[in-house]
N, C-alpha and C positions, 0 to 999 in steps of 0.2 A: 504494500500500500504506500502510495506517495503522499506526503503531507503537502497541503496546498501552499504553505509559506516557504517551502524549501527553495523555490526559485527566487523568491523575493530576498530571502536571507543570503543566498549565494550572491546575488547582484549587490546587495548592501555590503557584504564582506569585500567583494571585488572593488567597490567604490572607496571604501574606507581604508583597506590595507595598503594599496599602493601609495596613497598620500602619506600615510603614517610611516611606511617603511622607507620612502624616499627621503623623509626628513631625518632618518637615522643613518644615512649613508655617510661614510667618512668624507670630509671635505666640504660638507654643507655648512654654511655660515649660520650660526644661531641668531635669531632675531633679538634685537635689543629689548631689555626690560626696564621698566621704570615703576616707581611707586606712586600710586594715586590714592588720595584720601578724600572721601566725601565727609566734610566736617559736620558738626552737630546741626547747624542751620540748614544744610542740604538734606540731611537725613530726616530731621524733624519737620522740615518744610515740605516733605514728600516730593523731593526732586530726584530721588535715587533712580527711579525708572527712566526718567528723561535723560539724566546724565549717562546712565549705562547705555541707553539706546544711541545717544550721540557718540559715545566712545566706540561702539561697534560700527556705526555708520561711517566713521572716519578711519576704519580699517584696523583698529586695535583688536587684539584678542585678550579677553580677561583670563589670564593664566591662573590666578588664584585670587580668592577674596575671603574676607571674614569681617564680621562686625565685632567691634571692640569698645568697651567702656573704659576710657582712660581714667587712671587715678592721678593725683598730683605728682607723685614721684615719677611715674612713667612719662608724663608730659615734660617734666623738667629734664629727664634723660634724653628724650627724643628731640626736643628743641634746645638742647644745651648751648648751641652756638649763639642763641639769642639771649642768654641768661643775663647779660650785662645791659641789655636794652631796656628803655623805659616802659615798653609795652609788654614785657615778659610776664608780669603779674596778671594782667588782664588776659593775655593769651592763655595762661595756665587755667584761669577761671573759665574762660570760654571753652577750651578744649575738654574740660571735665564736665561741662554742662549737659552733656548727652552723649549717646553712642555715636561712633563714627564707622564708616565702611572703608576698610583698607583693601586695596586691590593692587595686584601686580599686573601691569599692562604690558603687552608684547607686540612689537611690530618693528619694521625697519625704521630707524630714526625715532624711536619711541619717546625719548626724553625731550627732544626739541619739539616734536609734534604735539605731545601732551601739553607742554608749556604754552605753545601757540594756541591750542584749543581752549586752555583754561582762560587765556586773556590776561590783561594787566592785573597786578596784585590788588589795586584799588578798584573794587567793583563799580564804583560811581564813574570812574574813568572808562572802564570796560564798556559800560552801557552806551557811551558816546563814541569811543574809538574802535571798539570791537563788539558791535551789537549782537553778533552771532556766537560769541564765546560763552563758555559755561558760566563764568563769573558774571557776565551781563545777564544771563538767564536767571540766576538765583542768588547772587551775592548782594550784600548791602553796602559794604564799605571796605576799608583796608584790612580789618581784622576778620569781620564776618563776610568772608569772600567765598564761602561754600566749598572750596576744594584746595588741595595741596598737591604739589608735584615735585619730584626730585629735580635739582637744578644741574646735575652733572652725573657722569658715569660713577664717579666715586661716591657721591651722595646716594645714588640709586642703589648701589651695592650695600652700603651701610643701612639705608632705610629698609630695604627689602629684608635683609637678614635680621633687623630689629624685630620685625613682626613675623617673619617666616624663617625661623632658625634653620629649617631643613634646606633652605635655599642660600647656602653660604656663598661667598664670593667665588669659590671654586666651582660650585654647581651652576651658578648663573651663566658662566661662559661655556659650559659643557652642554651636551645634548641632554635634555630632560627625558625622563622615562614615562611621563604622564600621557 
């Protein structure tokens, strides 16, 4: 007896396997990864689906994601480079005010492309100069600007491993098994 879905499964396997196996061949270049965070105002403002849809429309793949509730110590460690700045206390309070969605985005030129898609840090400016950016869509000002993105390869490696220890700097540049 032949099962009616055997043909469908075979076709599905043939479609999926070649694309997966070709990405694991030696010499293939790994796509760049960057960290993206949808901040409390984005998550609580119900912008998550719109942001994720925009990310996918711009050719990113969401490699990993998880929702996190920051505590004060974690925010201070993550944003340590800003600890001497006047806004650090309010940044800490803001980032602990609600959950955030942390994502590893992947594509060619991921860091620069995500930063461009986010728009200027000041969401008020983004609304004028980059009206189609994520920050124009859901940000309010310089602090409550809805999203975060790594600013360099070094930052991306550090920030990704901060949230996803299994993706150390060594793993990020190698083929992933997912």
